[in-house]
N, C-alpha and C positions, 0 to 999 in steps of 0.2 A: 708189074705182076707182083701181088700179094704173098709174101713169105708165109709159109706155114709156122705154126707154133713149135718150138722144139720140144721133143718128149724127153721127159726124164721119170726116173724110177724113185719111188718113196719107200725108204727103208724104216719100218715102224717098230721092227722088233730086233732084239739082239741076234735072234736066229735069221732075220732077213739079211741083217748085215753079214754075218758069216758066211750065209750062202752065196750072197751076191759076190762076194770078193773071193771065194773059195777056201776061206779059213775053216780051220776044224770047228764043229758043231759045239755050242756052249754047253759046259757042264752044269750051269745055273740058268734058268731062264731070264733072269734081269741084268747079269754082269758076265763079262768074259774077259780073260787077259790073254793076249795073243803075242807069242814069241815070234818077232819078225825075222829073224835068221832061218826059222823052218818054214817061211813062206817064199823063198828066194825062187823056187821051181814055178811059181805062179805067174801067169800072165795077167797084169793089172788091166781090169775092164776100163774102159773109156766113157762109158755111158754115164751121162750127168745124173747125179743121185741128189735126194733131198733127204738127210738122216733126221728122224726124229730121237735122237740119242745124244747122249753125252759122250764125248771121246777125249782122252788124253793120251798123247803118243809122243814117244821118244823115238824118232827115226834118225838112223844114221847111215851115211854111206849108200845113200841112193841117188843114182844119177838122173838128172831131168827135173821136171817141176809138175806139182799138182795145181790145179786151180780151185781155191777155196773163196767163196764168196765172188768177188769181181777181180781177185788179185792172184797172180801165180806165186808159188812159194818153192824155193829150192832147199831141200832137205840134206844136201851132200855134206853139210858141216856137221849135223848133228844138233837138234835143238827140241825143245819140249814145247808141245802146242796145244792148245785146248779149243774144243769145239762144242758149241751149245745146240740143242735140238733145233732143227729148222734151219742149218746151215748148207748151203749148195756146195757140191763138190764135183770137180770133173777132172779126171786124168787127161794124159796125152799120149800119143803114140810113141814118144821118144823116152819114156820112163824106164830106167833100168834098175831093177832091184836084184840083180844077181848077187850083189855084195850087200844087201842090206842088213841091218842089225838094229836091236832095240826092241822096244816093246809097245804095244797098245792096249789100254784099258777102256773098254766100252760098256756103258750101263745105261740102262732104262730110268727115265723119270720117275717110274712107279717104285723103283727101289727106295725112294727118298720119302714117298707121300706121307707116312705117319711121323715123320722126324723133323726136328728142327732145321736139319740141314736142307730139307726141301725148300724152305723159304730163304735159308742164308746163302743158298749157292748161288743165287741170283746177284750177291753182292761182291762176288768176286769178279773184279774188273776183267781179269785176263780171259774171261769166257766170252766176252763180247770184243775182244781186241781183233784188229785186222792181223790176217796171218803172218805179215812180216815183221810183227811185233812179238814173236815168240820169244820163250825164255832160254837164254844161254847158261848152260849148267857149268859149275866147275866140277873137276872129278870128285870132290867129296860130296858134293851136292846130289851127283849123279849116284853115286854108292848108297846115299842115305834113301833115296826115292827107289832104287833098286831094291833094297831090303824090305820097304813098304810093300812093293808090287810082290815080292815073293810070300809075303804073309798074306796078302789078299788072295794070291793064286791058291796058298795052301787051304785056306778058309773056304772058299767057293768049291774046291773040289771034295769037301767033306759031304757026307749026307745031311740034307737040309734037315733040321730041327728048329725048335722054338727060339733059339738064340741066334740062328744063323744071321738073320737081317740086322739084328744089333751090332753083332760083330763087324760085318762087312761096313755097314754105315760108319761105326766109329772108326775103322782103319782108313775108310775113304776120307772122312773129315780130318784125320792127321795128315794125309797126304796132301790135301788141299791147304792146310794150314802151313805145312812147309813150303808148298808152292808159292803160296801169299808171303812168305818170309823171302824166299828167293827172288820174286819180282821186286819186293822193295829193295833188295839187296842190288839188283841190276840197275836200278834207278841211280842208287848211290855210286856204285863203282863205274859207271859210264858217265860221268859228269860231263865230259867234254861235249858229248854228242847232245846230252839232255839240256846242258845249259845253252847250246847252240839252237836248240828247239826253243826252249824259253825267251832268248833274244829275239828269234823270228816271231813268235807270238806276240810279245810285247810291241814289237815294231809294226806288226799288222794291226793290232789292236788301236795303236797311237793314230795310225794312218785312217783307219775306219773312223775314229771319233773327231779326227780332224776336218773331216768333210762338212762342207757348209749345206743348208738346206736340209729338207727332211729326209731322213734315212730310215730304212726298216731297222727294227731292234737288232741287234747283234745276237747271233746264235752260236751255240756250242758247235753245231755241227758245221756251220760255215767255216770256222777258224780250222776245225780238225780237217776238213776237206782242202783247205789253203795249204795246210802243212803235211799233207798226205799221211795223216795217221788217224785213227779211230778216236771217237768222242771219249771213250773210257780210257784210252792210253793216255791222251791229252790231260784229261783231269787227272789221273793218278800221278803223271809227271809233274805237273803244276803243284799238287798237293804235298808231293815229297820235297820238292825243292822250294816251295814258297808257304807252305801250310794252307793254301787256299786252292779250291778246285777252279775249273774254267768258269763255271756260272758266276762265283764269287769275284773273279777278276772283272767279267764283263759288267757285273752290277757296280762294283768300284768306279771303272771308268765311265759308267752312265752318271753315276752321281757326282763325279768330278766336273764332267761336262755340265750337267745340270746346274751346279753351283756357279760355273761361269757364266752360263746364259742367266741365270737369275740375277746376277749382280752387274753384268756389263751390257745386258740389253733392255729394252722396255716389253719384252714379250710377256704376254699374261701366261698365268700358270697353265693354262689349258694349251697355249700356242707352244710353250715350252715342252710339253708332254708330246705334242704332235712332232716337233722338231727332233726329238729323240727317237721317235719311232712307236711311242705308245699309242695304241688305238684308242685307248680309254683313259682319261687323264686321273680317274680316281685310282687306277693301277698305279700310276707314275707317283701320286701323292703317298700312297700306302708305302711303296718301296723307299721313298725318300725319306720317309718318316721312320721307318724300321731301321735305316742306316745312319740317320743323323740324329734323331731324337726330336727332329722339329718337322713341321709341315714346309713345303716350299714357301709358302707365303710368311710364314713365322721366319724363316731362314732369311728371306730378302728383308724383312722388317728388321731384324737383328743387326743386319750389317749397315743399317742408315746411321 
């Protein structure tokens, strides 16, 4: 028997969001800050939703888990999490918010439309992280963000004038800049875990490239899936520890294998490209030259 498609609700505006979850109505049409201590009496809805909004949330003392994307996440310890428009969310019957604390900043993408931050926000990797990769804050960092949240809350509660958007977006950009700093601090202070991830990545890449015969080109998504992290998190971690992102590591590995094949086999340039997973040999030649300064043919000739 064919299963019927699951129904879910789309939350397109800040008002949609506050109404769905029973939060106070927003004082500003494009942004609101929610004090989670004041929501303890609410019953969390379990209806799956798709939010077309940006959300930054510091949730503490919540028992149970929420499902964001395809993963459950436990907020009992208190972490800062970031969600971009289009992310699926689903609660569960076992969530207990009777002791919840923290805050939630919700804003619509239209708030940023005419500002450089509207384009820049996509460069913040934490908005595309899987939820189990949330930011763990120190007490001092939490106080810094709390001060910024108070400033944002104060501003959007004022009467809207010609400068309101400018001020709110400026404050939001400062908040994101601090979050970016704290994320990179997290990579540096949690070196044991991150170095373990780096070691596992290198082991997987070495094993992948050691396979004989034609293989598909290695992708960032493939290794992120194998390591159970998101592509953005993996690239940020590698860039922090090694100076290169995941794609650069993959290219380096491919070029090293290509050099080995060019010098130790009689495969033609095209055959070498196919062996490495390139569908079009000219792409292989272009990448090889960009990384070594020589075409594959010139490299083979120079080693004779």
